[in-house]
Kinemage of the C-alpha trace (Angstrom):
@kinemage 1
@onewidth
@group {chain A} dominant
@subgroup {mainchain}
@vectorlist {calphas} color= white
{ca met a 1} P 120.936 25.978 166.727
{ca gly a 2} L 119.686 29.576 166.590
{ca leu a 3} L 117.048 30.821 168.623
{ca trp a 4} L 113.896 32.168 166.860
{ca arg a 5} L 111.981 35.544 168.041
{ca thr a 6} L 107.851 34.732 167.463
{ca his a 7} L 105.500 37.073 169.422
{ca arg a 8} L 107.911 37.944 172.075
{ca thr a 9} L 109.083 34.328 172.900
{ca leu a 10} L 112.550 32.814 171.928
{ca thr a 11} L 111.935 29.251 170.706
{ca his a 12} L 114.378 27.026 169.206
{ca ser a 13} L 112.504 25.887 166.137
{ca pro a 14} L 111.838 27.975 163.153
{ca pro a 15} L 108.283 29.760 162.713
{ca lys a 16} L 105.497 26.872 161.196
{ca lys a 17} L 104.847 27.239 158.095
{ca glu a 18} L 101.186 27.639 156.590
{ca asn a 19} L 100.677 27.061 153.117
{ca asn a 20} L 104.675 26.047 152.174
{ca thr a 21} L 104.912 29.725 153.137
{ca leu a 22} L 107.047 31.860 156.011
{ca pro a 23} L 104.972 34.655 157.983
{ca ile a 24} L 105.565 38.063 156.726
{ca gln a 25} L 107.937 40.353 158.419
{ca pro a 26} L 108.495 43.658 158.457
{ca pro a 27} L 111.942 44.897 157.036
{ca trp a 28} L 115.045 44.690 159.372
{ca thr a 29} L 116.330 48.134 160.327
{ca asn a 30} L 119.321 48.566 162.020
{ca pro a 31} L 119.087 50.412 165.666
{ca ala a 32} L 122.240 51.683 165.312
{ca ser a 33} L 121.035 53.670 162.264
{ca gln a 34} L 118.473 54.976 164.245
{ca arg a 35} L 120.855 56.548 167.117
{ca arg a 36} L 123.548 57.917 164.605
{ca cys a 37} L 120.682 59.735 162.659
{ca his a 38} L 118.392 60.357 165.982
{ca gly a 39} L 118.426 64.684 166.052
{ca lys a 40} L 120.725 65.288 163.198
{ca arg a 41} L 119.010 67.607 160.625
{ca arg a 42} L 118.927 66.042 156.946
{ca tyr a 43} L 119.781 68.041 153.989
{ca pro a 44} L 118.783 67.119 150.777
{ca ser a 45} L 121.864 68.353 148.688
{ca ile a 46} L 125.601 68.569 149.879
{ca thr a 47} L 125.233 71.991 148.864
{ca leu a 48} L 122.972 73.319 151.311
{ca ala a 49} L 124.615 70.878 154.079
{ca glu a 50} L 127.929 72.698 153.157
{ca thr a 51} L 126.312 75.989 153.472
{ca ala a 52} L 125.079 75.042 156.738
{ca ala a 53} L 128.305 73.729 157.674
{ca glu a 54} L 130.359 77.026 156.936
{ca lys a 55} L 127.989 79.150 159.156
{ca ala a 56} L 128.272 76.925 162.154
{ca ser a 57} L 131.963 76.843 161.401
{ca tyr a 58} L 131.695 80.838 161.697
{ca lys a 59} L 129.589 80.910 164.299
{ca thr a 60} L 131.175 78.536 166.608
{ca gly a 61} L 134.726 79.002 165.339
{ca glu a 62} L 135.261 75.190 165.077
{ca leu a 63} L 135.782 73.435 161.786
{ca ile a 64} L 132.521 71.571 161.130
{ca leu a 65} L 131.845 69.635 157.939
{ca ala a 66} L 129.262 68.280 155.591
{ca tyr a 67} L 129.063 64.449 155.128
{ca gln a 68} L 126.643 62.222 153.589
{ca cys a 69} L 125.141 59.799 156.303
{ca tyr a 70} L 125.785 55.569 154.943
{ca asp a 71} L 122.325 55.230 156.932
{ca cys a 72} L 119.797 57.777 155.645
{ca leu a 73} L 121.678 58.702 152.620
{ca arg a 74} L 121.315 62.295 153.214
{ca phe a 75} L 123.357 64.942 154.355
{ca his a 76} L 123.945 66.016 157.895
{ca ile a 77} L 126.954 68.193 159.633
{ca gly a 78} L 129.268 67.359 162.204
{ca his a 79} L 132.601 68.333 164.081
{ca ala a 80} L 135.869 67.712 162.090
{ca asp a 81} L 137.672 64.657 163.828
{ca ala a 82} L 141.757 65.218 164.183
{ca ser a 83} L 142.816 63.781 161.106
{ca gln a 84} L 140.388 65.924 159.358
{ca lys a 85} L 141.703 69.310 160.998
{ca ile a 86} L 145.239 68.081 160.301
{ca val a 87} L 144.670 68.010 156.546
{ca arg a 88} L 142.244 71.576 156.383
{ca lys a 89} L 143.988 74.440 156.989
{ca pro a 90} L 142.400 76.591 159.191
{ca thr a 91} L 140.721 80.172 158.282
{ca ser a 92} L 141.002 83.202 160.372
{ca his a 93} L 137.987 82.683 162.284
{ca met a 94} L 138.933 78.809 163.241
{ca arg a 95} L 140.281 77.499 166.235
{ca val a 96} L 142.678 74.784 165.922
C-alpha cells in the first residue's frame, strides 16, 4: 500500500471523497526540471540561442552549443561535453 499526502501529513488511506469526486490537486511539476533550468537564460528560438552560443564561444575560447530544453521547451546554451567536442572541428579561437 502506498502513502498518501494530505495537508502535510502522510496517511495509509487515499483522500476521502466528497460527492464522489477526489479533491482537486495542482498539476505535478518535476522538481528536477526546476533545478536544470534555474538560472539559465531561455531563448525563444534556436537562431537566437546559436548566435549567443557563438559569441560566448568566441569570448571564452571554448565550445558552447545551443540546445532545446526537454523541460521548458525553450532554448539554452551550454558547454559541450567530450563526445560533442570530438565530432566538431575547433575553429581558430577555440581551445581543444
